[in-house]
C-alpha positions in Angstrom: -28.0 -29.8 -22.5 -26.2 -26.5 -21.7 -23.2 -25.4 -23.8 -21.1 -22.6 -22.3 -19.3 -20.4 -24.8 -17.1 -17.3 -24.5 -15.3 -14.7 -26.5 -11.6 -15.6 -26.9 -10.7 -12.9 -24.5 -11.5 -15.2 -21.5 -7.9 -16.4 -21.5 -8.8 -19.7 -19.9 -6.0 -21.8 -21.3 -6.3 -25.5 -20.6 -9.6 -25.1 -18.9 -11.2 -24.5 -22.3 -10.8 -28.2 -23.3 -11.2 -29.5 -19.7 -14.6 -27.8 -19.2 -15.7 -28.0 -22.9 -16.0 -24.3 -23.4 -16.8 -23.1 -26.9 -14.7 -20.2 -28.0 -15.6 -17.4 -30.4 -12.3 -15.8 -31.6 -12.0 -12.0 -31.9 -9.9 -10.7 -34.7 -6.4 -9.3 -34.4 -5.2 -7.3 -37.4 -1.5 -6.8 -38.2 -1.2 -4.2 -40.9 -3.8 -5.4 -43.5 -3.9 -9.0 -42.4 -6.6 -10.3 -40.0 -5.9 -13.2 -37.7 -8.1 -15.1 -35.3 -7.2 -14.8 -31.6 -6.1 -18.1 -30.2 -6.2 -19.8 -33.7 -3.4 -18.5 -36.0 -1.7 -15.8 -33.9 0.3 -15.9 -30.6 1.5 -13.1 -28.4 5.0 -13.3 -29.7 3.6 -12.2 -33.1 2.3 -9.1 -31.4 5.6 -8.3 -29.8 7.4 -8.7 -33.1 4.9 -6.6 -35.0 5.1 -3.7 -32.5 8.9 -3.8 -32.4 9.0 -3.8 -36.2 6.4 -1.1 -36.9 6.0 0.9 -33.7 2.3 0.4 -34.0 -0.2 -1.6 -32.0 -2.3 -4.2 -33.8 -6.0 -3.4 -34.3 -8.7 -5.7 -32.9 -12.2 -6.4 -34.2 -15.3 -8.1 -32.9 -17.0 -10.8 -34.8 -20.1 -9.6 -36.7 -23.7 -10.4 -35.9 -23.8 -13.0 -38.7 -20.6 -14.7 -37.3 -22.3 -15.0 -33.9 -25.5 -16.3 -35.5 -23.5 -19.1 -37.3 -21.7 -19.8 -34.0 -24.8 -20.1 -32.0 -26.8 -22.0 -34.7 -24.3 -24.9 -34.7 -24.9 -25.4 -30.9 -28.7 -25.0 -31.0 -29.1 -27.4 -33.9 -27.1 -29.9 -31.9 -29.9 -29.6 -29.2 -28.0 -27.4 -26.8 -29.0 -24.3 -24.8 -26.2 -21.8 -25.1 -24.9 -19.4 -22.4 -22.3 -17.0 -24.0 -19.9 -14.9 -22.0 -18.7 -11.8 -23.7 -15.9 -9.4 -22.9 -17.2 -6.2 -21.2 -19.6 -4.3 -23.4 -17.7 -1.1 -22.5 -14.5 -2.6 -24.0 -15.8 -4.1 -27.2 -18.8 -4.3 -29.6 -18.8 -8.1 -29.1 -21.5 -8.1 -26.5 -24.0 -6.0 -28.5 -23.4 -8.1 -31.6 -23.8 -11.4 -29.7 -26.9 -10.2 -28.0 -28.4 -9.2 -31.3 -27.6 -12.6 -32.8 -29.1 -14.3 -29.9 -32.5 -12.9 -30.8 -32.7 -15.4 -33.7 -32.8 -18.2 -31.1 -35.4 -17.2 -28.4 -35.0 -19.2 -25.2 -32.0 -21.0 -26.6 -29.2 -18.5 -26.4 -28.4 -16.3 -23.4 -25.6 -13.7 -23.6 -23.9 -12.4 -20.5 -22.0 -9.2 -20.4 -19.3 -10.2 -17.9 -18.3 -6.6 -17.4 -14.8 -8.0 -17.3 -12.0 -9.2 -19.5 -9.3 -11.9 -19.5 -9.7 -14.3 -16.7 -12.1 -12.0 -14.9 -14.4 -13.0 -17.7 -13.0 -16.6 -17.4 -13.8 -16.8 -13.7 -17.5 -16.3 -14.5 -17.4 -18.9 -17.2 -15.9 -21.5 -14.9 -18.4 -20.7 -12.1 -21.2 -21.2 -14.6 -19.6 -24.6 -15.5 -19.7 -25.5 -11.8 -23.4 -24.6 -11.7 -24.1 -26.5 -14.9 -22.3 -29.6 -13.6 -24.6 -29.4 -10.5 -27.6 -29.6 -12.7 -28.7 -26.0 -12.5 -31.0 -24.8 -15.4 -29.7 -22.1 -17.8 -32.0 -19.3 -16.6 -30.9 -19.7 -13.0 -27.2 -19.9 -14.0 -27.5 -16.6 -15.8 -29.2 -15.0 -12.8 -26.5 -16.2 -10.4 -23.7 -15.1 -12.7 -25.2 -11.6 -13.2 -25.3 -11.3 -9.4 -21.7 -12.4 -9.1 -20.3 -9.9 -11.6 -19.6 -7.0 -9.2 -17.6 -9.4 -7.0 -15.0 -10.3 -9.6 -11.6 -8.8 -9.0 -10.2 -8.1 -12.5 -6.9 -6.3 -12.0 -3.4 -6.3 -13.3 0.0 -4.5 -13.2 1.8 -3.7 -16.4 5.6 -3.6 -16.5 5.9 -0.7 -18.9 3.4 1.8 -20.3 4.5 1.6 -24.0 1.5 -0.3 -25.2 -1.0 1.7 -23.1 0.5 4.9 -24.5 0.3 3.6 -28.1 -3.3 2.7 -27.4 -4.1 6.2 -26.2 -4.6 5.1 -22.6 -1.8 7.3 -21.1 0.2 10.4 -22.2 3.7 10.3 -23.6 4.9 12.2 -20.5 3.3 9.6 -18.2 4.9 6.8 -20.2 8.4 8.2 -20.1 8.1 9.1 -16.4 6.8 5.7 -15.4 9.5 3.9 -17.4 12.3 6.0 -16.1 11.1 5.9 -12.5 10.0 2.3 -12.6 6.4 3.1 -11.8 3.9 0.3 -12.4 0.2 1.3 -12.2 -2.5 -0.9 -10.9 -5.2 -1.2 -13.5 -8.6 -2.4 -12.2 -12.0 -3.1 -13.8 -14.6 -0.8 -12.4 -18.2 -1.3 -13.7 -17.0 -2.8 -16.9 -14.2 -0.4 -17.8 -10.5 -0.1 -16.9 -9.1 2.6 -14.5 -5.8 3.3 -13.0 -6.2 3.2 -9.2 -2.7 3.0 -7.6 1.0 3.2 -8.5 3.8 0.8 -7.4 7.4 1.7 -7.8 10.5 -0.4 -8.1 11.5 -3.8 -9.6 8.5 -5.6 -11.1 8.9 -8.6 -8.7 8.7 -6.3 -5.7 5.7 -4.5 -7.2 3.9 -7.8 -7.7 4.5 -8.8 -4.1 3.0 -5.5 -2.9 0.1 -5.9 -5.3 -0.8 -9.3 -4.0 -0.4 -8.1 -0.4 -2.8 -5.2 -1.2 -5.3 -7.7 -2.7 -5.3 -9.8 0.5 -6.0 -6.7 2.5 -8.7 -5.5 0.3 -10.5 -8.8 0.0 -10.2 -10.6 3.3 -13.3 -12.7 2.4 -13.2 -14.4 -1.0 -14.4 -17.5 -3.0 -11.8 -20.1 -2.3 -12.8 -22.2 -5.3 -10.1 -20.9 -7.7 -7.8 -18.1 -8.5 -6.0 -17.1 -11.8 -2.5 -15.8 -12.2 -2.7 -14.5 -15.8 0.2 -12.8 -17.5 1.4 -11.7 -21.0 4.5 -13.9 -21.3 5.9 -12.5 -18.1 9.4 -13.3 -16.9 9.4 -16.4 -14.7 10.7 -14.5 -11.7 7.7 -12.2 -11.9 5.3 -15.2 -12.1 7.1 -16.9 -9.3 6.8 -13.9 -7.1 3.0 -13.8 -7.7 2.7 -17.6 -7.1 4.7 -17.5 -3.8 2.7 -14.5 -2.5 -0.7 -16.0 -3.4 0.2 -19.2 -1.6 1.4 -17.3 1.4 -1.6 -14.9 1.8 -4.6 -16.9 0.3 -6.1 -20.4 0.6 -7.5 -21.2 -2.9 -8.5 -24.8 -3.8 -6.7 -24.3 -7.1 -4.5 -21.6 -8.6 -4.6 -21.7 -12.4 -1.8 -20.0 -14.4 -2.7 -18.8 -17.9 -1.0 -16.7 -20.6 -3.1 -13.9 -22.0 -4.2 -14.2 -25.6 -3.3 -11.9 -28.4 -6.2 -9.4 -28.0 -5.4 -8.8 -24.3 -1.7 -8.8 -24.9 -2.0 -6.3 -27.7 -3.4 -3.7 -25.3 -1.1 -4.2 -22.3 2.3 -5.4 -23.5 4.7 -8.1 -22.3 5.3 -8.8 -18.6 1.9 -7.6 -17.4 0.5 -9.8 -14.6 -2.8 -10.0 -12.8 -4.2 -12.1 -9.9 -7.9 -12.6 -10.4 -10.6 -14.2 -8.2 -14.1 -13.7 -6.9 -14.6 -11.8 -3.7 -17.3 -12.7 -1.1 
């Protein structure tokens, strides 16, 4: 029996229980206190902490021993594990999980998704589709690795405060963007984030332009599913994305999820992404 597992950064929401996905929480550290992503901390705790201290929370990957314990429980239950980690270029999680997997030869496979949030989650659910169809673990891993370059992982932040605090943009860029209402498009390219375009104006209008650009860039796409994932965004911003996706795409299902504390801690409130797999 195959058991799919993932780092908590997959942001899969209700799909975790529905598709029986095992989750390995990353740590979020507020001051000197560690919390487990998705277990005992929510994004609102992040917002309150940053507002109170002016500092971003720190995040930490589980250790090799933590992954060994996590995998052992599944293997001893007679399962073959396929674990989906956040991009190796974004966290040590992948290297630690891969090292831990060596203790279970042929029983644990670790996939570097080269993505984060529901870009990572899209690959998890595609693997769940393959597993439900009876595909063996080795073949699932091969097919998922081939799919990785086709995953559109992108998002548009409302403000650059969190990116500045995290050292991902300059103070001047932050102030300029916030004053001029500039919202950068952030995309995952070969496992790491890069700013590729700038939108200007109200966030709802920027999201409409962003989805329009996605439709132009990806005329052929996997219609199975799409995610609208956001960090506690205003309803009007989510509604703008929902309406534009329905207008320009034909997905079998559009899943809406709220980003967990690790992802939120890096991008800030009101960030939104539309993520799917291109053909």
